C-alpha angles and dihedrals in degrees: 000000000000118000091222108093090211087068098037099054113127127141118262093236136099115279109232095191135002127191135171124214126194108217105195096188144347090284090059089052089051090050092052091049089053091049090049090050090053090047091055090049092048095049091046092049092048089052092051090050091052091052091050092048096045110116114250121219118205089195095052108031092160092055090047091051091049090050092051091047091053091054096046127104107262097185131255135265111208119183119202117204127186144105122279108290094022093122103259096134091041089057093049091050091050091050091051091049089050088053091055103263109148102173132084119303108211124197110246094214092123101022091047092213135037116194127212131185111200123197108225135174091253096046137286119324120206117211128184123197112203129189113187096175093117094055113106097180130034089230088071089067092053091046091051091066096229097142093093090062090058093048096049101083091254131134108254117196109191124193116197093012089166088075089070093052114206093334093098091062124213112334127217092232139011120201113196113193126192136170114257107208122303126339127021099323116129137179117218118197110192123195126186121210101175137043090251091051091048091050090052094048092049088058094051 
């Protein structure tokens, strides 16, 4: 295992599903991003159907509300790991395009986070693109006040999550990207750590 913690960062939790994808060129990365976008949509739609189909109890409205909440889509935290130039931002851009975003996709290297609100068939979807590369201490993440983004039911795509240490908690998915020889070829190893992450990965 590499001594550099930037390369060794993986959550200390069981992996529910792991898959590797060979991305031969940038077009293949774009195609995966589009598949991932459709997977997010599918998981979100399935969660909404479960909420609509959950039995309601007039006698126990609190229990019914709790049951519906447990079936709802609570967002996703996706961590992207890889060296500079590995294709992390390219994958984020492809995912946003797949979700219908047509405007510019700026790298959040200096702003730290770029927010997006996407109009979807089943209601608006908030997505936040983070880049923590400039953090030198995990405390900077806590001081930045980003926790509320992760608790809002949004999709949070985080580049350089290792710079926040363990403060991000266990993600739904980790995408590890690495160069594969010369040229634009990449290898993507995707690991799911939650049922929502697993359901997304199964659809990719």
